[in-house]
N, C-alpha and C positions, 0 to 999 in steps of 0.2 A: 171347330170343336164345340160340342154342345155345352151348355151351361147347366149347372145344378139348379134345379127348380124345387121350390118348396110347395107344400099344399097337398094335393091328392090324398094323402094319408093311406096309401095301400102298403102292404108289406114290401112290395117291390121298391117303391120310392123310399120307404123308410130304410130298407137295407142298403140301397145305393147311397143315400145321404150319410148313413152311419159309417160306411166304408170310405167315404170321401171320393166316390167315383162320380165324375161329371156326367150329367144326363139332362135331357130336356123332355118334359112331359108334353104330350100332344093329345088333348081331349078332342073328341068329335061326337057328333050326334049319332048314336047307334040306332040302326033300323032293325026292329025285331024280325022283319021279314027277310033280312039279308041271308042269302044262301051260303056265302063264305065270309066269315068275320074278317079274315086277313085281306081279302080283295076289297072288302068294304072299307077297311082302314086305309089301304093304299089310295083308293079313289078319294075318300073324304079328306085325306091329308095331302093329296096332290103329289105323291111320290111314286117312283117306279115300283111296281109290285115285287120285283126281284130283291128289293131292299127290305121288304117286310117279311118277317119270319114268324112261323107258328110254332107253338110248343105242344109236343105230343108225348104221351107217356106210353111206354111199352113194358110188358112183363117178360122177364127172362128167368132162367133157373138161378141167376145171380140176384134176382130181385127186380124191383121197378127201376127203369132207367128213363131218362129224359132225352128226347131228340128235338133239336131246334132246326127247322128246315124252311126254305122259302115257301111262301104261300102259293107260288106259281107251280110248285112241284108236289110230288108224293113222296112219302117216306119209304125208303127201301129197307124193309125189316131185316133182310139178310145182311145188308151192309151195316145196319145198326148193331146186330148181334156180333158181327165180326169186330166192329170197332170197340166193343166192350168186353170181348173175349167170351161171349156166350155161344152156345150151340144154335139157339134160335130165339126169336122174339115175336111176340104177338101184341096187338094193341091192347092196352090196359082197359078194363071196364071203366066207363066214364064216372061211375060212382066212386070207384077206387081212386081214380085220378083226382077227383074233387076232395076226397078225404085226405089223401096223402099230401096235396099241395096247399089246401086251404083256399083254393080259388074255384070259381065255377067254370064249367066248360065254355069256351068262347072267350074267356078272360083269364086263362091260365098263363101266368108269367113264368119264365124260367128262373126268375130272380125272387128271392124272399119266400120260397116255398116253406110250408110248415115242417116238412121232413126234407133234409138235404139228400139229393139223389145223384148218382153218377149221371153226368150230362155230357152230351156230344152235340156240337154245333156243325152244321153243314159247312164244308170248306169254302163254299162260294161267298160266305160272309166276308171273307178277306178281300174280296174284290171292291168293297165299298169303304169310304171314309167313315160313314156311320150306317147303322142298321136300326130297324124298328122292331120291337117285340112288345107283347102285351104288357101294359103297365099294372095289370092285376085286376082289371074289370073290363067288361065290354064297354067300348067307347073311349078307351084310354090306351095309348101306346107310349112307350118310352123310347127315345132315341139315344144311342150311345155308340162308342166305337166298338168294333168287333173285339179288340183286345180287352176293353173294359168289360164286355159281356163275358168273356172267358174268366176274367178275374172275379167278377161278381158271382159266377156260378161254379167255378172250379172245373170248367169244361175243357174239352180238347176238341180239335177239328178233325173231321173225317168226311169222306164223300158219302152223304146219306140220301140225297134226293135223286129221284128218277123221273 
């Protein structure tokens, strides 16, 4: 079980600490030339890429929704729309994603966003004791249990990755 870590000072770590949710911060040296932030994190942290999840925002007729999917896969927008009861979903504009979350692209955490959004986590997260998501900036991941990720974000599980 990960331990609570102090420090980092991101909205994600602050929200987790305030909620009493155990977590471990994993900083790493971010390479500005990295093609995939999530795969970079997996390699830098020495963990299976399937345990590292990326945070994506999509636009639906119900508003902006958040999808948390493995960095090894792609988001199935039809599956996300179905999971939230929308007719369709499209990727949110990156500028909108940054404004709505308070984070920069490549460092968007599903936790501690400026505006709370409907959030869905890919069901494969349940296969692992702990998973890694962005800690709120490039070069920082947070490790926590899938159940604690759901608690921290108010999320549900659904099959989202393809």
